[in-house]
SERO-4910 file (N, C-alpha, C, O; in steps of 0.05 Angstrom, whole numbers):
BEGIN
 pado doro    nc1    nc2    nc3   cac1   cac2   cac3    cc1    cc2    cc3    oc1    oc2    oc3
  Unk    A    813  -3486  -1078    815  -3504  -1065    803  -3533  -1083    784  -3527  -1097
  Unk    A    809  -3555  -1082    802  -3575  -1091    787  -3581  -1088    782  -3567  -1068
  Unk    A    763  -3597  -1093    740  -3613  -1090    738  -3636  -1088    714  -3642  -1086
  Unk    A    752  -3652  -1088    750  -3678  -1104    742  -3688  -1070    742  -3672  -1052
  Unk    A    735  -3718  -1068    729  -3735  -1054    746  -3755  -1059    742  -3767  -1080
  Unk    A    763  -3761  -1045    785  -3774  -1032    780  -3793  -1013    763  -3786   -997
  Unk    A    789  -3812  -1010    782  -3832   -980    795  -3866   -993    792  -3876  -1015
  Unk    A    809  -3876   -968    805  -3899   -966    793  -3919   -953    801  -3923   -930
  Unk    A    779  -3930   -959    764  -3959   -950    764  -3971   -936    771  -3989   -951
  Unk    A    763  -3983   -913    780  -4011   -894    758  -4024   -897    737  -4012   -894
  Unk    A    759  -4056   -904    750  -4067   -908    753  -4095   -890    769  -4110   -901
  Unk    A    740  -4105   -865    757  -4128   -852    736  -4150   -852    712  -4144   -850
  Unk    A    746  -4186   -856    714  -4197   -868    719  -4216   -838    738  -4215   -824
  Unk    A    700  -4228   -837    696  -4238   -809    704  -4262   -825    700  -4266   -849
  Unk    A    722  -4286   -796    736  -4303   -800    715  -4315   -822    691  -4314   -821
  Unk    A    735  -4328   -844    719  -4356   -868    710  -4336   -878    689  -4345   -886
  Unk    A    709  -4310   -884    696  -4298   -903    715  -4283   -935    709  -4279   -959
  Unk    A    730  -4279   -924    754  -4269   -945    749  -4270   -973    750  -4251   -988
  Unk    A    745  -4291   -978    754  -4295  -1001    722  -4288  -1015    719  -4286  -1040
  Unk    A    702  -4285   -997    672  -4275  -1005    672  -4251  -1010    664  -4246  -1033
  Unk    A    682  -4223   -994    685  -4209   -992    701  -4197  -1017    692  -4177  -1029
  Unk    A    720  -4207  -1025    746  -4206  -1050    717  -4207  -1062    704  -4187  -1066
  Unk    A    711  -4221  -1066    697  -4233  -1090    668  -4201  -1093    660  -4194  -1116
  Unk    A    660  -4189  -1073    634  -4178  -1076    655  -4150  -1083    644  -4136  -1100
  Unk    A    680  -4140  -1077    685  -4124  -1077    685  -4126  -1098    671  -4110  -1110
  Unk    A    698  -4142  -1113    712  -4141  -1154    680  -4131  -1156    674  -4108  -1160
  Unk    A    668  -4145  -1154    635  -4136  -1169    634  -4111  -1175    624  -4104  -1196
  Unk    A    648  -4090  -1153    644  -4068  -1149    652  -4043  -1171    640  -4023  -1177
  Unk    A    682  -4054  -1180    698  -4049  -1189    686  -4026  -1216    684  -4001  -1216
  Unk    A    679  -4052  -1242    673  -4039  -1264    649  -4022  -1258    650  -4003  -1273
  Unk    A    634  -4022  -1249    609  -4007  -1242    620  -3981  -1246    624  -3966  -1265
  Unk    A    624  -3981  -1216    630  -3960  -1200    652  -3933  -1225    650  -3910  -1234
  Unk    A    672  -3955  -1228    680  -3938  -1255    676  -3927  -1273    693  -3918  -1288
  Unk    A    649  -3926  -1278    631  -3919  -1302    623  -3905  -1294    614  -3887  -1308
  Unk    A    621  -3904  -1270    602  -3877  -1256    606  -3853  -1267    630  -3853  -1273
  Unk    A    599  -3835  -1273    611  -3801  -1282    629  -3779  -1264    646  -3761  -1268
  Unk    A    617  -3789  -1245    635  -3779  -1217    665  -3799  -1207    682  -3794  -1190
  Unk    A    663  -3818  -1222    688  -3833  -1200    717  -3828  -1224    716  -3831  -1248
  Unk    A    740  -3819  -1207    761  -3821  -1217    783  -3845  -1219    797  -3854  -1238
  Unk    A    781  -3849  -1189    791  -3875  -1186    780  -3893  -1168    764  -3885  -1151
  Unk    A    786  -3916  -1170    766  -3941  -1146    789  -3961  -1155    790  -3971  -1177
  Unk    A    808  -3965  -1134    826  -3983  -1139    822  -4006  -1110    819  -3998  -1087
  Unk    A    822  -4029  -1116    825  -4057  -1094    846  -4060  -1087    861  -4066  -1106
  Unk    A    862  -4057  -1058    885  -4065  -1052    869  -4097  -1033    846  -4102  -1026
  Unk    A    890  -4109  -1033    882  -4141  -1005    913  -4136   -985    934  -4134   -997
  Unk    A    910  -4135   -957    933  -4134   -946    954  -4152   -942    952  -4167   -923
  Unk    A    979  -4155   -959    996  -4173   -958    997  -4199   -938    996  -4223   -944
  Unk    A   1001  -4186   -912   1005  -4199   -882    972  -4214   -879    974  -4237   -872
  Unk    A    944  -4204   -884    929  -4217   -874    899  -4210   -894    885  -4190   -893
  Unk    A    895  -4232   -909    883  -4230   -931    856  -4232   -921    839  -4238   -938
  Unk    A    849  -4227   -897    815  -4215   -895    819  -4192   -892    803  -4181   -877
  Unk    A    837  -4178   -902    838  -4141   -903    836  -4130   -931    850  -4136   -950
  Unk    A    823  -4119   -931    824  -4096   -964    813  -4070   -953    798  -4063   -936
  Unk    A    835  -4056   -977    830  -4031   -977    823  -4021  -1001    833  -4030  -1021
  Unk    A    802  -4000  -1002    793  -3988  -1027    795  -3963  -1024    783  -3949  -1007
  Unk    A    824  -3949  -1053    831  -3935  -1052    804  -3911  -1070    792  -3921  -1089
  Unk    A    797  -3885  -1064    776  -3892  -1087    779  -3849  -1079    790  -3835  -1062
  Unk    A    763  -3844  -1104    766  -3813  -1110    741  -3800  -1129    741  -3810  -1152
  Unk    A    726  -3785  -1126    710  -3779  -1140    708  -3748  -1151    729  -3737  -1144
  Unk    A    693  -3731  -1163    695  -3717  -1174    691  -3693  -1149    704  -3673  -1153
  Unk    A    677  -3694  -1127    668  -3695  -1109    646  -3699  -1099    630  -3715  -1109
  Unk    A    640  -3684  -1071    633  -3700  -1045    598  -3707  -1056    585  -3718  -1039
  Unk    A    587  -3702  -1078    568  -3706  -1082    570  -3727  -1110    548  -3733  -1119
  Unk    A    590  -3736  -1122    588  -3754  -1131    599  -3777  -1120    597  -3798  -1131
  Unk    A    612  -3774  -1097    614  -3804  -1071    584  -3813  -1067    573  -3834  -1072
  Unk    A    571  -3786  -1054    546  -3798  -1047    527  -3811  -1070    515  -3832  -1065
  Unk    A    527  -3798  -1096    520  -3812  -1111    529  -3847  -1115    512  -3865  -1115
  Unk    A    551  -3848  -1116    558  -3881  -1110    544  -3903  -1097    532  -3924  -1104
  Unk    A    550  -3885  -1066    533  -3897  -1046    503  -3909  -1046    495  -3927  -1031
  Unk    A    488  -3892  -1066    467  -3897  -1075    462  -3915  -1095    441  -3927  -1102
  Unk    A    480  -3914  -1103    474  -3935  -1141    467  -3959  -1123    469  -3961  -1099
  Unk    A    459  -3979  -1146    444  -4013  -1136    475  -4024  -1134    481  -4032  -1112
  Unk    A    488  -4024  -1149    507  -4045  -1145    522  -4039  -1116    528  -4059  -1102
  Unk    A    527  -4010  -1107    530  -4010  -1080    523  -4011  -1059    538  -4014  -1040
  Unk    A    492  -4008  -1059    471  -4015  -1041    470  -4047  -1043    463  -4053  -1021
  Unk    A    472  -4065  -1054    474  -4089  -1063    495  -4098  -1043    491  -4113  -1024
  Unk    A    521  -4087  -1051    544  -4093  -1037    538  -4087  -1001    544  -4103   -983
  Unk    A    525  -4061   -999    517  -4054   -974    497  -4080   -955    498  -4086   -931
  Unk    A    485  -4087   -970    458  -4107   -958    479  -4130   -951    466  -4151   -950
  Unk    A    505  -4133   -946    519  -4154   -945    535  -4152   -925    544  -4171   -913
  Unk    A    541  -4120   -918    558  -4122   -898    559  -4137   -878    580  -4148   -873
  Unk    A    531  -4141   -858    529  -4155   -833    543  -4174   -842    565  -4179   -831
  Unk    A    534  -4192   -868    538  -4222   -868    569  -4227   -872    581  -4245   -860
  Unk    A    586  -4207   -893    619  -4210   -898    630  -4188   -869    617  -4199   -852
  Unk    A    635  -4180   -864    656  -4152   -849    653  -4161   -813    634  -4168   -799
  Unk    A    673  -4158   -809    683  -4158   -771    674  -4141   -765    688  -4133   -746
  Unk    A    654  -4123   -768    654  -4091   -769    647  -4070   -788    648  -4072   -812
  Unk    A    639  -4050   -775    636  -4026   -802    650  -4018   -822    674  -4019   -814
  Unk    A    650  -4010   -847    672  -4001   -856    684  -3975   -850    670  -3954   -849
  Unk    A    710  -3977   -846    722  -3950   -838    733  -3931   -866    751  -3939   -882
  Unk    A    720  -3910   -868    725  -3893   -888    740  -3871   -876    733  -3859   -855
  Unk    A    764  -3867   -892    788  -3851   -882    788  -3833   -901    796  -3837   -924
  Unk    A    778  -3807   -889    779  -3787   -916    802  -3774   -909    811  -3766   -888
  Unk    A    817  -3773   -946    846  -3762   -949    840  -3728   -965    824  -3719   -982
  Unk    A    862  -3717   -947    865  -3691   -961    889  -3690   -981    911  -3688   -971
  Unk    A    888  -3690  -1001    908  -3673  -1027    932  -3655  -1017    927  -3631  -1021
  Unk    A    960  -3661  -1002    980  -3650   -994    984  -3637  -1020    966  -3622  -1025
  Unk    A    998  -3639  -1033   1023  -3636  -1054   1006  -3637  -1081   1018  -3636  -1103
***
């Protein structure tokens, strides 16, 4: 059984905060990709809604993902979610089918 933790995080900006959210998410990419358990961490922007972003992410296992959520770069972002997001982060856990 594959222990990898894969997910898609859906992040919707508050009105007028799309660019700030984009910039905050971009700041997460390099430090997260440098974490030993990170397999990939890819940011997408909705082509039809520039206030909606998707972070496609995979970690070696759930423990590596939990470590990620405790890093200073992620905690710094998390401290700004009330300011930037129109609701909570929607985390969709993914299972590899084939």
